[in-house]
C-alpha positions in Angstrom: -91.3 -104.4 -214.3 -90.7 -107.2 -212.0 -92.4 -107.9 -208.7 -90.1 -109.5 -206.2 -89.9 -110.3 -202.5 -86.5 -110.8 -200.8 -86.3 -112.6 -197.5 -82.7 -111.6 -197.1 -83.4 -108.1 -195.7 -85.8 -109.6 -193.1 -83.1 -112.0 -192.0 -80.4 -109.4 -192.0 -82.5 -107.0 -189.9 -82.3 -109.5 -187.1 -78.6 -108.5 -186.9 -79.7 -105.2 -185.4 -81.3 -106.8 -182.4 -78.1 -107.6 -180.4 -76.9 -104.1 -181.0 -80.1 -102.6 -179.7 -80.1 -104.9 -176.6 -76.5 -104.2 -175.8 -77.1 -100.4 -176.1 -80.2 -100.6 -174.0 -78.2 -102.1 -171.0 -75.8 -99.1 -170.8 -77.1 -95.9 -169.4 -75.5 -92.7 -170.6 -73.4 -90.9 -168.0 -74.1 -87.6 -169.8 -76.6 -85.2 -168.4 -79.0 -85.5 -171.4 -81.9 -83.2 -172.0 -85.4 -84.5 -171.0 -87.0 -82.3 -173.7 -86.4 -80.3 -176.8 -83.7 -77.6 -176.7 -84.6 -75.3 -179.5 -84.0 -71.6 -178.8 -82.7 -68.5 -180.4 -79.0 -67.8 -180.0 -79.2 -64.9 -177.5 -81.3 -66.5 -174.7 -80.0 -65.5 -171.3 -80.8 -66.0 -167.7 -83.5 -63.6 -166.4 -81.5 -62.9 -163.3 -78.7 -60.3 -163.6 -75.8 -62.8 -163.7 -72.2 -61.9 -164.4 -72.0 -64.5 -167.1 -74.0 -64.7 -170.3 -75.6 -68.1 -170.3 -78.5 -70.0 -171.8 -81.9 -70.1 -170.1 -81.7 -73.2 -168.0 -83.9 -75.1 -165.5 -81.7 -75.8 -162.5 -80.6 -79.4 -162.4 -81.2 -81.3 -159.2 -77.6 -82.3 -159.3 -76.4 -78.7 -159.0 -76.3 -78.4 -155.2 -74.3 -75.9 -153.2 -71.3 -78.2 -152.9 -71.0 -78.7 -156.7 -71.4 -74.9 -157.3 -68.7 -74.2 -154.7 -66.3 -76.7 -156.2 -67.0 -75.3 -159.7 -66.4 -71.7 -158.5 -63.2 -72.5 -156.7 -61.9 -74.4 -159.7 -62.4 -71.6 -162.1 -61.3 -68.9 -159.7 -58.0 -70.5 -159.7 -57.9 -69.6 -163.4 -59.1 -66.1 -162.7 -62.5 -66.8 -164.3 -66.1 -67.0 -163.0 -68.1 -70.1 -162.8 -69.8 -71.5 -165.9 -73.4 -72.7 -166.3 -75.0 -75.8 -165.0 -75.8 -78.5 -167.5 -78.6 -77.7 -169.8 -82.1 -78.8 -169.3 -85.4 -78.6 -171.1 -86.0 -75.2 -172.9 -88.7 -74.4 -175.3 -88.7 -71.7 -178.0 -89.0 -68.4 -176.2 -91.4 -65.6 -176.9 -89.9 -62.5 -178.4 -90.4 -60.5 -175.2 -88.3 -63.0 -173.3 -85.2 -62.1 -175.4 -84.9 -58.6 -173.8 -84.1 -60.0 -170.4 -80.7 -60.8 -168.8 -77.5 -59.7 -170.5 -78.9 -57.5 -173.2 -77.7 -54.7 -171.0 -74.1 -55.5 -172.0 -74.8 -54.6 -175.6 -72.3 -51.8 -176.6 -69.9 -52.3 -173.7 -66.1 -52.2 -174.3 -64.4 -55.6 -174.7 -61.5 -55.4 -172.3 -60.0 -58.9 -172.6 -60.6 -62.0 -174.7 -59.4 -65.3 -173.2 -59.7 -68.9 -174.1 -60.0 -72.1 -172.2 -59.3 -75.2 -174.3 -60.8 -78.5 -173.1 -59.5 -82.0 -173.7 -61.6 -84.3 -176.0 -62.5 -86.7 -173.2 -64.0 -86.0 -169.8 -65.1 -82.4 -170.0 -67.8 -80.3 -171.7 -68.3 -76.6 -172.2 -71.1 -76.4 -169.6 -69.1 -78.1 -166.8 -65.3 -77.8 -167.1 -64.5 -79.9 -164.1 -62.8 -83.0 -165.3 -64.9 -86.1 -164.6 -63.2 -89.4 -163.7 -61.7 -91.0 -166.7 -60.1 -94.4 -167.2 -56.5 -94.8 -167.9 -57.2 -95.1 -171.6 -59.0 -91.8 -171.8 -56.3 -90.2 -169.7 -53.6 -91.4 -172.1 -55.6 -90.1 -175.1 -55.9 -86.7 -173.5 -52.2 -86.6 -172.7 -51.1 -87.4 -176.2 -53.7 -85.2 -177.9 -52.3 -81.9 -179.2 -54.8 -79.2 -178.3 -55.8 -76.6 -180.8 -53.4 -73.7 -180.7 -54.9 -70.4 -179.3 -53.9 -68.4 -182.4 -56.1 -70.7 -184.5 -59.1 -69.7 -182.4 -58.1 -66.0 -182.4 -57.8 -66.1 -186.2 -61.5 -67.2 -186.3 -62.7 -64.3 -184.3 -64.8 -61.4 -185.7 -64.2 -59.3 -182.6 -61.1 -57.7 -181.0 -60.2 -56.2 -177.7 -61.3 -52.6 -177.3 -64.2 -53.2 -179.7 -67.8 -52.4 -178.6 -69.7 -55.6 -177.8 -72.3 -56.7 -180.4 -74.3 -59.7 -179.2 -75.0 -60.9 -182.7 -71.3 -60.9 -183.6 -70.5 -62.7 -180.4 -73.0 -65.4 -181.2 -71.7 -65.6 -184.8 -68.3 -66.3 -183.3 -69.6 -69.2 -181.4 -71.2 -70.7 -184.5 -68.1 -70.2 -186.7 -66.0 -72.0 -184.1 -68.4 -74.9 -183.9 -68.3 -75.2 -187.7 -64.6 -76.2 -187.5 -64.2 -79.9 -188.0 -61.8 -80.2 -185.1 -64.1 -78.4 -182.6 -67.0 -80.2 -180.8 -68.5 -77.3 -179.1 -67.7 -73.6 -178.3 -69.4 -71.2 -175.9 -68.7 -67.5 -175.1 -69.2 -66.2 -171.5 -69.2 -62.6 -170.4 -68.5 -61.0 -167.0 -68.3 -57.4 -165.9 -64.9 -55.7 -166.0 -66.1 -52.3 -165.0 -69.0 -49.9 -165.4 -68.9 -50.1 -169.2 -66.5 -53.0 -169.9 -66.7 -56.7 -170.2 -64.3 -59.6 -170.4 -65.0 -62.5 -172.7 -64.1 -66.2 -172.0 -64.4 -68.7 -174.9 -64.6 -72.3 -173.7 -63.8 -74.6 -176.5 -63.7 -78.4 -176.6 -61.6 -80.2 -179.1 -62.3 -83.5 -180.8 -59.7 -86.1 -181.6 -58.6 -85.1 -185.1 -57.9 -88.5 -186.5 -60.8 -89.8 -188.5 -61.9 -91.9 -191.4 -64.7 -93.5 -193.3 -65.6 -96.8 -195.0 -68.2 -97.5 -197.7 -68.7 -101.0 -199.1 -70.5 -100.6 -202.5 -70.2 -104.2 -203.7 -68.3 -107.4 -202.9 -65.5 -106.2 -205.2 -65.9 -102.4 -204.9 -65.5 -100.0 -202.0 -64.0 -96.8 -200.6 -62.1 -95.9 -197.5 -60.4 -92.8 -196.1 -58.3 -91.6 -193.3 -57.8 -88.1 -192.2 -56.2 -85.7 -189.7 -58.4 -82.6 -189.3 -56.1 -80.7 -187.0 -52.5 -81.3 -187.8 -50.3 -80.4 -184.7 -53.2 -78.3 -183.4 -52.8 -75.6 -186.2 -56.1 -76.4 -187.9 -54.7 -77.8 -191.2 -56.5 -80.8 -192.6 -55.0 -83.8 -194.5 -57.2 -86.5 -196.2 -56.2 -89.7 -198.0 -58.9 -91.6 -199.9 -58.5 -95.2 -201.1 -60.7 -96.9 -203.7 -60.7 -100.5 -204.9 -62.6 -102.2 -207.8 -61.6 -105.6 -209.0 -63.4 -105.0 -212.3 -60.9 -102.3 -213.3 -57.2 -102.1 -214.1 -55.4 -100.9 -212.1 -57.5 -102.2 -209.2 -56.7 -99.4 -206.8 -57.2 -95.6 -206.8 -55.9 -92.9 -204.6 -56.7 -89.3 -203.6 -54.9 -86.9 -201.3 -56.2 -83.6 -200.2 -54.7 -80.8 -198.1 -56.9 -78.0 -196.7 -56.2 -74.8 -194.7 -59.5 -73.5 -193.3 -58.2 -70.1 -192.5 -55.1 -68.3 -193.8 -54.3 -65.9 -191.0 -57.2 -63.9 -189.9 -58.5 -63.4 -193.5 -61.1 -66.2 -193.5 -59.6 -67.3 -196.9 -59.4 -71.1 -197.2 -56.9 -73.0 -199.3 -57.7 -76.4 -200.8 -55.5 -78.6 -202.9 -56.1 -82.2 -204.0 -54.8 -84.8 -206.4 -56.8 -87.9 -207.5 -55.7 -90.8 -209.7 -57.7 -94.0 -210.3 -58.4 -96.3 -213.2 -60.4 -93.9 -215.3 -59.9 -90.5 -213.7 -57.0 -88.2 -212.9 -57.5 -84.7 -211.5 -55.6 -81.8 -209.9 -57.8 -79.2 -208.1 -56.7 -76.0 -206.5 -58.9 -73.3 -204.9 -58.6 -70.3 -202.6 -62.0 -68.9 -201.4 -63.6 -66.6 -198.9 -67.3 -67.2 -198.8 -69.9 -65.0 -197.1 -69.4 -67.1 -194.0 -71.4 -64.7 -191.9 -73.9 -61.8 -192.2 -71.1 -59.7 -190.8 -68.9 -60.4 -193.9 -68.6 -57.5 -196.3 -66.3 -58.9 -198.9 -66.0 -62.4 -200.4 -64.4 -64.0 -203.5 -62.2 -66.7 -204.7 -60.3 -68.4 -207.5 -60.3 -72.1 -208.5 -58.6 -74.2 -211.1 -59.2 -77.9 -212.1 -57.2 -80.1 -214.5 -59.2 -83.3 -215.3 -58.4 -86.2 -217.6 -60.9 -89.0 -217.5 -62.6 -91.9 -219.4 -66.3 -91.5 -219.3 -69.4 -93.3 -220.5 -71.8 -91.2 -222.6 -75.4 -92.5 -223.0 -77.1 -91.2 -226.2 -80.8 -90.8 -226.7 -81.1 -94.2 -228.4 -79.5 -95.8 -225.3 -76.2 -96.4 -227.0 -73.3 -96.1 -224.6 -69.8 -95.1 -225.8 -66.6 -94.6 -223.9 -64.7 -91.3 -224.6 -61.5 -89.7 -223.4 -62.1 -86.3 -221.9 -59.3 -83.8 -221.0 -60.1 -80.3 -219.9 -59.2 -77.3 -217.7 -61.8 -75.4 -215.6 -61.3 -71.8 -214.3 -63.5 -70.0 -211.8 -63.1 -66.4 -210.5 -65.7 -64.5 -208.4 -66.0 -61.5 -206.2 -68.8 -60.3 -203.9 -69.8 -57.3 -201.7 -72.4 -57.2 -199.0 -74.1 -54.1 -197.5 -75.9 -54.2 -194.2 -79.3 -52.7 -193.7 -79.5 -51.8 -190.1 -83.1 -50.5 -190.3 -84.5 -53.9 -190.9 -82.0 -55.9 -188.8 -82.2 -56.8 -185.2 -80.0 -58.0 -182.4 -80.7 -61.7 -183.3 -80.7 -61.5 -187.1 -79.0 -59.4 -189.8 -80.3 -58.2 -193.2 -77.9 -57.7 -196.1 -78.0 -56.7 -199.8 -75.4 -58.8 -201.7 -74.0 -58.2 -205.1 -71.6 -60.7 -206.8 -69.9 -61.3 -210.1 -68.4 -64.5 -211.5 -66.5 -65.8 -214.6 -66.2 -69.5 -215.4 -64.5 -71.1 -218.3 -64.2 -74.7 -219.7 -61.2 -75.4 -222.0 -61.1 -78.8 -223.7 -58.1 -80.7 -225.2 -59.9 -84.0 -225.8 -63.6 -84.8 -226.0 -66.2 -86.7 -228.1 -66.1 -85.9 -231.8 -69.8 -85.3 -232.2 -70.2 -82.3 -229.9 -72.7 -79.9 -231.5 -74.8 -76.8 -230.9 -77.6 -78.8 -229.2 -75.7 -82.0 -228.4 -73.3 -83.0 -225.6 -73.5 -79.5 -223.9 -71.2 -80.6 -221.1 -68.3 -80.9 -223.5 -68.7 -77.5 -225.3 -66.0 -75.0 -224.8 -67.7 -72.0 -223.1 -67.2 -69.0 -220.9 -70.0 -67.7 -218.6 -70.3 -64.2 -217.2 -72.8 -64.1 -214.3 -73.9 -61.4 -211.9 -76.3 -61.6 -209.0 -78.1 -59.3 -206.7 -79.9 -60.5 -203.6 -81.2 -59.7 -200.2 -81.0 -62.1 -197.2 -82.0 -62.0 -193.6 -80.4 -64.7 -191.4 -80.3 -65.7 -187.8 -79.7 -69.0 -185.9 -81.4 -71.1 -183.3 -79.1 -73.1 -181.1 -80.4 -76.6 -180.3 -79.4 -80.2 -180.0 -80.4 -83.6 -181.4 -81.8 -82.6 -184.8 -79.2 -84.0 -187.2 -76.6 -84.6 -184.5 -76.0 -86.9 -181.5 -75.9 -84.3 -178.7 -73.4 -81.7 -179.9 -74.7 -78.1 -180.3 -76.3 -77.4 -183.6 -77.0 -74.1 -185.3 -80.3 -74.1 -187.2 -80.7 -71.1 -189.6 -83.9 -69.1 -189.8 -84.7 -66.3 -192.2 -85.3 -65.8 -195.9 -83.4 -64.8 -199.1 -84.3 -63.6 -202.6 -81.7 -63.3 -205.4 -81.7 -62.6 -209.1 -78.9 -63.9 -211.4 -78.3 -62.6 -215.0 -75.5 -62.9 -217.5 -74.5 -64.5 -220.7 -72.6 -67.5 -222.0 -70.1 -67.4 -224.9 -69.6 -70.8 -226.5 -68.0 -72.0 -229.7 -71.5 -72.1 -231.2 -73.4 -69.1 -229.9 -73.7 -66.3 -227.4 -76.9 -66.4 -225.3 -78.2 -64.7 -222.2 -79.1 -66.4 -218.9 -81.6 -65.4 -216.2 -82.2 -67.1 -212.8 -84.3 -66.5 -209.7 -83.9 -68.2 -206.3 -86.0 -67.7 -203.1 -85.9 -69.4 -199.8 -87.6 -69.2 -196.4 -87.2 -71.2 -193.2 -88.3 -70.8 -189.6 -89.7 -72.7 -186.6 -93.5 -72.9 -186.4 -94.7 -72.9 -182.7 -95.8 -76.3 -181.5 -95.1 -78.0 -184.9 -91.5 -77.7 -185.8 -89.2 -76.3 -188.5 -90.3 -75.6 -192.1 -88.0 -74.9 -195.0 -89.1 -73.9 -198.5 -87.0 -73.1 -201.6 -87.8 -72.4 -205.3 -85.3 -72.0 -208.1 -85.8 -71.1 -211.7 -83.1 -70.6 -214.4 -82.9 -70.6 -218.2 -80.9 -69.6 -221.2 -82.6 -67.7 -224.0 -81.8 -68.5 -227.6 -84.7 -67.9 -229.9 -86.9 -68.7 -226.8 -86.4 -70.5 -223.6 -83.6 -73.1 -223.7 -82.1 -75.5 -221.2 -84.5 -74.2 -218.5 -85.1 -75.7 -215.1 -87.7 -75.1 -212.3 -87.2 -76.7 -208.9 -89.2 -76.6 -205.7 -88.1 -78.2 -202.4 -89.7 -78.4 -199.0 -88.3 -79.8 -195.8 -89.9 -80.2 -192.4 -89.0 -81.7 -189.1 -91.0 -81.8 -185.9 -90.1 -80.7 -182.4 -88.9 -83.5 -180.2 -91.8 -85.5 -178.7 -92.3 -88.2 -176.1 -90.6 -85.9 -173.6 -91.6 -88.1 -170.6 -89.4 -90.9 -171.9 -85.6 -91.1 -172.1 -86.1 -91.9 -175.8 -86.8 -88.8 -178.0 -88.3 -88.8 -181.5 -88.6 -86.5 -184.5 -90.2 -86.9 -187.8 -88.5 -85.6 -191.0 -90.1 -85.1 -194.4 -88.5 -84.0 -197.7 -90.3 -83.1 -200.9 -88.6 -82.3 -204.2 -89.9 -81.5 -207.6 -87.7 -80.7 -210.7 -88.8 -80.1 -214.3 -86.6 -79.4 -217.3 -87.8 -76.8 -219.8 -86.7 -77.2 -223.5 -83.7 -79.3 -222.6 -81.4 -80.7 -225.2 -82.4 -84.2 -226.6 -79.5 -86.0 -224.8 -80.2 -84.3 -221.4 -82.2 -86.2 -218.8 -82.6 -86.7 -215.1 -82.3 -90.1 -213.4 -83.7 -91.9 -210.4 -80.6 -93.0 -208.5 -79.8 -94.3 -205.0 -79.0 -90.6 -204.0 -81.7 -88.8 -206.1 -84.8 -90.9 -205.6 -85.4 -94.0 -203.5 -82.4 -94.7 -201.3 -80.8 -97.9 -202.3 -82.6 -98.3 -205.6 -81.7 -97.3 -209.1 -81.8 -98.3 -212.8 -80.4 -97.2 -216.1 -84.0 -97.3 -217.4 -85.3 -94.7 -215.0 -84.8 -91.5 -217.0 -86.9 -88.4 -217.8 -87.0 -84.6 -217.6 -89.3 -84.2 -214.6 -89.0 -85.9 -211.3 -90.8 -85.9 -207.9 -89.3 -87.3 -204.7 -90.9 -87.7 -201.3 -89.5 -89.2 -198.1 -90.6 -89.5 -194.5 -88.3 -90.6 -191.7 -88.8 -91.2 -188.0 -85.7 -90.7 -185.9 -85.3 -92.2 -182.4 -82.5 -90.6 -180.3 -81.3 -93.1 -177.8 -80.1 -92.0 -174.3 -77.5 -94.7 -174.2 -73.9 -94.9 -175.3 -71.1 -97.5 -175.4 -67.6 -96.2 -175.1 -68.7 -92.8 -176.0 -70.7 -93.9 -179.1 -74.3 -92.8 -179.4 -77.1 -94.3 -181.4 -79.9 -93.1 -183.5 -82.5 -95.6 -184.9 -84.6 -94.7 -187.9 -87.4 -96.0 -190.1 -88.1 -94.5 -193.5 -90.4 -94.6 -196.5 -89.2 -93.2 -199.9 -91.3 -92.6 -203.0 -90.3 -91.3 -206.4 -91.7 -90.7 -209.9 -90.0 -89.8 -213.1 -91.3 -89.1 -216.5 -91.0 -87.0 -219.7 -92.4 -83.5 -219.8 -94.9 -84.6 -222.5 -96.5 -87.2 -220.2 -98.5 -86.6 -217.0 -96.2 -87.1 -214.1 -98.7 -88.7 -211.7 -99.8 -91.3 -214.2 -96.3 -92.9 -214.1 -95.3 -95.7 -211.8 -94.4 -94.7 -208.2 -91.3 -96.5 -207.0 -91.1 -97.0 -203.3 -88.7 -98.2 -200.7 -89.2 -99.1 -197.0 -86.5 -99.7 -194.4 -84.7 -98.7 -191.3 -81.4 -98.9 -189.6 -79.0 -97.3 -187.1 -76.6 -94.4 -187.1 -73.6 -94.5 -184.7 -71.3 -91.7 -183.9 -68.9 -90.5 -181.2 -68.8 -86.7 -181.1 -65.4 -86.8 -179.4 -63.9 -88.3 -182.6 -63.5 -86.8 -186.1 -64.8 -90.0 -187.7 -67.9 -89.7 -189.9 -71.2 -91.2 -188.8 -71.4 -94.9 -189.3 -74.7 -95.9 -191.1 -76.2 -99.4 -191.3 -79.3 -99.4 -193.4 -81.8 -102.1 -194.4 -84.2 -101.7 -197.3 -87.1 -103.4 -199.1 -88.5 -102.5 -202.5 -91.9 -103.9 -203.4 -91.5 -103.3 -207.2 -88.2 -103.3 -209.1 -87.7 -101.5 -212.4 -86.0 -103.1 -215.4 -82.2 -103.5 -215.1 -82.3 -102.6 -211.4 -79.5 -102.3 -208.8 -80.9 -102.6 -205.3 -79.1 -102.4 -202.0 -81.0 -104.4 -199.4 -78.3 -103.8 -196.8 -75.7 -101.1 -196.8 -72.8 -100.2 -194.4 -71.3 -96.8 -195.1 -70.4 -93.5 -193.5 -71.9 -90.0 -193.9 -70.9 -86.5 -192.9 -73.0 -84.0 -190.9 -76.2 -82.9 -192.8 -76.7 -79.2 -193.1 -79.6 -76.9 -193.9 -79.2 -74.0 -196.3 -78.4 -70.8 -194.3 -80.1 -68.3 -196.7 -76.8 -66.4 -197.1 -76.5 -65.3 -200.8 -73.3 -66.7 -202.3 -71.6 -66.7 -205.7 -74.0 -66.8 -208.7 -74.4 -70.0 -210.6 -76.3 -71.7 -213.4 -78.8 -74.0 -211.6 -77.5 -77.6 -212.1 -79.9 -79.9 -214.0 
């Protein structure tokens, strides 16, 4: 191992200072929350209002003139006034959930209406248009709003149904999950003694987006996309890759996706990719258990892949091989609700699923054997799972996002997977177990735990894996300041059990210390730990918001036969900034600086990285299709 000190990261970190100073001079015009906003999805005003709305602390800006203007504006559209901007709300006690609009449970839904907002100048809590510049006005004018039928196809409720508050909140969440929707809220008002009308207020984002990732001086990736073509919800992506060390230099990928086919919640996804060492056609049509209200799920997928890959053998020899294969995937699932242990803010389901997968090879390495090069064996797997899950959601802001509404799952799940695999060498059974739990802990924050175990059995345990993961993030603190903070931690332990000789884990830039990797860091048990402090800035520039972060990563990898904690701990320290405009469909821009006290042999280290990233998500505890736990 080599000890090294690089002055370049210190110098480059100075580049952040002008960005921070400029951002600090611009005060956000948004009505940002002075405190944490973490609450369950059905919180309502304690007073008997006509509109279902979040528990709010009245804003000083909400005087009688503003309320009158707001009321008159919405009365013109035959709708009541909406809520004032949100303020500080803490996690409520359970007895607080029974106040307010719970009385509307079971009422008949008379009408369902939609109000679609422009991307710039409005929000779902205050639909009065703010003053916008000529540039924003032009953008709003040329923007094609989401078509109402797209929203209606995403609904779980219909007119003349009886109102279920959990289903209504699920509809809000499902709308917010769409990549072309920034926020969505449902408001109720009385339409008679036993009837209600529902108004969905939905804000679009500008659908044109893209990303950029510079991996090296001669290697990078870029993409452009339209996530709401002509307002009908279809998505089109084009990815471009360049690498001057390959021939041809450029690679291309095009993908077309339909999130919802009619009102079926089936999605259609098709893509074609062609670059120097990889060509693939992928097609899929799937309906996941997208909600605890979903009774049936299933899908079918097909992949045709032709690639040139590097295979690393146990003696560290590396050989290039042509691989040509087809992959088939078919699965079905059924969920049964258990009302007796459900409540109005979470649902409990028993879920049963079945799945068949098949790999068919036309070209592969010549030395594939019974315990060698498993990934290239022709095989068919038959898997079945049975599980129970209880899921609800907290609605909050500024956890992973920059101010948009986020839905944080709470609940638990337990599932068993069993089946068998038929390969060209043997037929062997498989058994797996998965359990997860997550919830907010008063005062402290959110804690998530998950454990997975899976193994084949062929004259004993074979190709087994045990994995444990824990995630935690604090409530927001420093509530007296305009700057908010959270601390995130992530712990992961994985251990292979009787894996084949040529199977191993690695410490890479994504699975270990961010920005650090080496071909020498291999083993069959691994431990990762990271801690990150996130600062949520109240400022914005041209709609772009900023998050500043500092991190410490640590990772260990070793063979099963050696004691894990006696191996060297590789660490990384650093920080950076994340930049995003929630009005746009662009991914988050990430600028990260890192320093690594000790480098492994044959290292690749990223001291500075400019890239993009999508929205992080937590597991939602919903049992899905069965799978063999990936090693």
